[in-house]
N, C-alpha and C positions, 0 to 999 in steps of 0.2 A: 331404504333400509336404515334403523336408527342407527345413528352417531354415540359413542363411546365415550369414555375417557383414556382407551386405550388404541382409539380407532381414530390417526391423524393422517393427513392430506401427505405425501410422500416427496422426495427429493428424490431431484435424480431422475425424470423421465421423461418423457416429451410423445406425442399423440403423433401416430406413425400413417391413419387410415381414418376414413370417413363414416368407417362402421365401429368407432367407438376403441378401435386395436391401440395399444401403448407401447414402448419399449422402456423397460426399466434400464435406467445406465449405473445402479451400483454396483454389480459384481460385474465378473468380466465373462459369465455367461449371455448379457444383454439380451434378458425374456422378453420374449414379444408374447404379450398378454392379450387372453381377446376381453370385450366383458364381461364381468361374472366368474373370472378363471382368477387362480393364483399363480405365482410366480414358480419356479422351480424351488424355492425355498422353504413355500407352503406358508406366508407371512405377509405377503405382498400384495393386492389384491385392485384388479381394475373393477371401479364401479362406476359405472355408465361413464366411463370415459374419462374417469378419476382413478389416478395409481393415491392405494393409502396402504400404509403400516396397519395393521391390526394386532402388534403385539407393544404397541406404545407404553410401559411403564409396566405391563403386564411380566411381572418376573419370577423363573422357577424358585430361583436361588437368590438369598441373599447372603453371604457367610464371609466370616473373618479367618481369612489363611497367613501362611507366609507367605511371603514373594516367592519364596524357593521351592511354590510348589505350580508356579505358571510353565514352565520353570523362568524364573530370572534368577541367575546365581550372580551378574556383575552388577546389575542395576539394583541400588539400595540394600546390600544383603541383609541379613535379619529383621528386616523392616516388616510391616502385615499390609494387606491391600485388602479391601473388603470386595467382593470379587462377586458379582451380580449375569445374569444369564434370562435368555427370555427360549421359546420353544421356537423349534424349526433348524433349517441347514440348507444353503446353498452345495452340498457335495453329498453323498450318498456311502459313507465312507460302511461297509459289510463288516468292519471291526469295533466300530463304534462304543467307548467307555459309557460314555454318557447318551446313548440311543434312546433311550425312554425321553430326553427332551430334543436330540435333535432332530429326531426322526420322526417325530409329533408332528399333525400339522392340522390345522385350527377347524378342517371340518367335521374333525374325530371331536369339537367342543371345545371352548377356553380349556385353559391348562398356564394357574401362575395367579396371583395376585397382585393389584395395581402400586404402585408406589412412585408419587414423582417424584420429579429429579432432584427438590430442595432437599425430598425427604432422603435421600439416598450419603448425598452431598455432610446431611445433619450426621446419620449416622455414622460416618467414616470419622466425622469428630471427635463425636460420643467415645467410638472407642479406640481413639491415637492412630487411627490408619494412615498411615504416611501414604497410599495411593489405594486408587480403586481399579477396580481390575475387570473388564469385559469379555468373558469367558464361559468355558463351559460345553456352552454352544456356539457358533460362528457369530461374532460380533455383528458383523459386517449387515448381517440381515435385522439391528434393532439398529439401524447408523441413526432415523433421529433422536430416539432417546440419547443413547450414544454419547450423540454431541450436544445436545443440551446439558445433561450431568455433567458431562466434559467441560463445558463452559464453568460453570458453578465449583468445581473441585478448581481449574487455573485460577479464579479469584481468594480459594481460600489457599489456594499454596497445598493442595494435595495431589501429587502424581497422575497421571492417565496411562495407565498401562493397557495393551491388547492381548488376545492369546487367537493367532489367524491361522485359515488357511493360507493366505497370501491371494486370496480371490479376487480384493477390492478394487474397484477402476479407476484409474488415472484420474476422473474425475470426481469421485468420491477422494482419494488423495487429497486433492486437492483442498476440495471443499472443507476438510479435517484440518488444515494445516496450521501445526501453529498450539495446536492442540493434544496429541498425543508426544508422551513424553519416551516411553518404551511399546517392542513389541515383540514377542515371540511368534518367528513363524514356522507352523508345524507339517514339515514334509511327513510322505508317507512313504514305506519302500525305498527309500533313494532319492526320490524320484522317477522311477520309472514310469515312462510314457504308457504301458500295456497295465501294468500295475492300475496306475489311474484309470484310465478306460475299464477293465474289470473286475476291480474290486470297491469305486471309487464315486463311479457314475460321471465323471469328469474327462473330456473328449484329450484335453492340452495341456499338459503344467507348465507351459511354458511361460504363462503371464503369473506364475509366483515369482520368476525371478526380476519379470518388468514390478511388480510389486516391490521386490527391495531396493531397488535401484530407486524407487521412488522414493523412498521412507529414507535412506542413505540421504536421496538431497535436501529432505524434510529434516534431516539432521534428529532423527528417532533413533535412540540407542537400537539396537539390532540382536537377539538370540535364536538360536538359532533349534531346531530340533527334528530329529527324526526316527521314526516310529519302526524299529526294524522285526519283520514277522516274518517267520521261521518259513523255513522251503520255497516262500511266493515273492520274498519282499526281503530278499538277506542278500543280494551281490554283491559281490566283492566289488566288481568295476563301477555299481550305480554311487556305491558310498566315495568313489575315489574321484569321480567324475565330479560328484557332488562335494566336495571338500575343497576341490580346484578349485570351482568355479568361486566358492567362499574366500578361501585366500586372493585369487585375483580381484573378486570383484568387491566385498566386503573388508577386507584386510584378514590378516593371521592371527589378531587375538581377537577377532570375533570368537562368541560363545558357544560350542555345538555339545549337542547334547543328542547319544543314544538312547535310546529309550527300547526298554523291554516290553512286548505285549505281552497280555495274560487274555485266555480265551475268553469272547464274550462277542454279543450280538451274532451274527451269521456265520463266525468263526470260529464256534467254537469244537470244530474238528480237529486244531490247529496246536499245540502244545504252547504253553509259554517257551521265550526265545533263550536257547542257553547261556547262561554268563557268559563261557566260553568264544560263543560266538561277535558278542557286542565287545568282548575285550581285541576280537582281531580286529575288526572295525573298526576300533578304536585307533590302534596300530598304525591302522591303514591311512586314517584321519591324518595322524600325527606324521605322519612317514610326507603328507602332502604339503605338508608347512603351515596347518592348527595345531596353534600352541594350546586353547582351553579346550580340550576333550572331556565330557563327562559323561558316563552310565547312567539310565535314570533307573528310576523303578527294581534297584537291587541295593538296599538299604545296609550300609554300614562297608560298602564296599570302597577302597580306597578311588575311583574318581569322582563320587561326591564332592572331591576336596579341592579345594584351588591353588594349586603352587605358581608360586611367584618363578617367570622366566629368565629368571637373570641367577638368581640363584639357588633354587629349586626349591627352597623352604616352603611347607607350608604357611598361606596366608589368610584362608577361611579354609578352617575345619571342621567339615558338616557329615553328620548322621541323617539320611532321609532329609524334609528339610528342614530339618532344625541345626541354626548356627553354632557351632561350640567353642570356637574360640574366631578369634579377629583378628590379626595381625598387621594391618593395615590404618595408616595416620588417614588424619582426617581428611588428604588430598586423594589418600587411595596409594601411597604410597609401601611400598611393604619393607617393615621398620628393622629389618634386618639391612637392606642391602642400599635401599633406597629406589629401587626399580618402582616408575610410576607404573600401577597395570590399568588396564582398560577396562575402570570400574568406576560407576557413578555410588558413590558416597552415600550414603543417607541425608536426609537433611537438614532433620529435628535436633538430632539425636546424633551425636558422640559416642562410638565404641571405646571401653576402657581397652588400654593396647594389651594383649596377649602375649602369651609366650607357648613359645612349643615344647 
């Protein structure tokens, strides 16, 4: 096989048999891959007994986004993130909005254009992005490239954020320790085990909770999303259980986003999530002790904004992905009552204090 720039020996794998089979230790699937075959992600290939990543620097998107689009609402609010992705994913979500890239497989042909790590950091600096976000498809599967970009970004004072399904292995989390600043961990269907099996091709979501605990230990800033799929993934007991776990293990001020489902990919037969369902689940999450509960994909909803837990005033007013007013000081304290919110302020620019 002729090697090109986008093909690089993988990290985190081992040989397990004399016939050339290897085990990939990058995600919690721990795929056993025979020579000539790909892992479940579709981008890591066993070539004559050596595991390679086939998408190093082979990007499907390089976009400048509001960081709120990740969504990150408490990490450097109002800043911009240079967002990058490849093809492939280690999940098989039937409702994926980015299915054209996440469910593409390299056997179907190369998809994307090559960008070296230095170029991405240069672009971030050029566009005055305060963060680089590894997103759109599952970033774990382009791990080697993510690490190289993240190391360069860290030297330039640029934050590294990941939007992930939470299936990264403990070994991978240890390897990337010190490079990730923030993670948006995406649950679907309230973390219901049967939902993950039937609609996502994942046997057990329990590993996601282990990932969250590992991120917390490594001091990665965490926000949680939960895609609410009507009829099949909108059960109140699941949201209650998930909210309770977050409160007990990550803290009551962990941002929690309930995301509206839109029909896509293989689940076009379902309607969009009723706003009333999202509001009811938000109330349940709050009753379990979560302080910052958001409703996503419903532009103009009051639960897009951030409220001070002490005085109740709006401290970050949002419409969609955009910040309209910012009423926190440079330390992330409410300008009205002085309460310190669980917010990481922007690094390079101070907001002018607004008013309600």
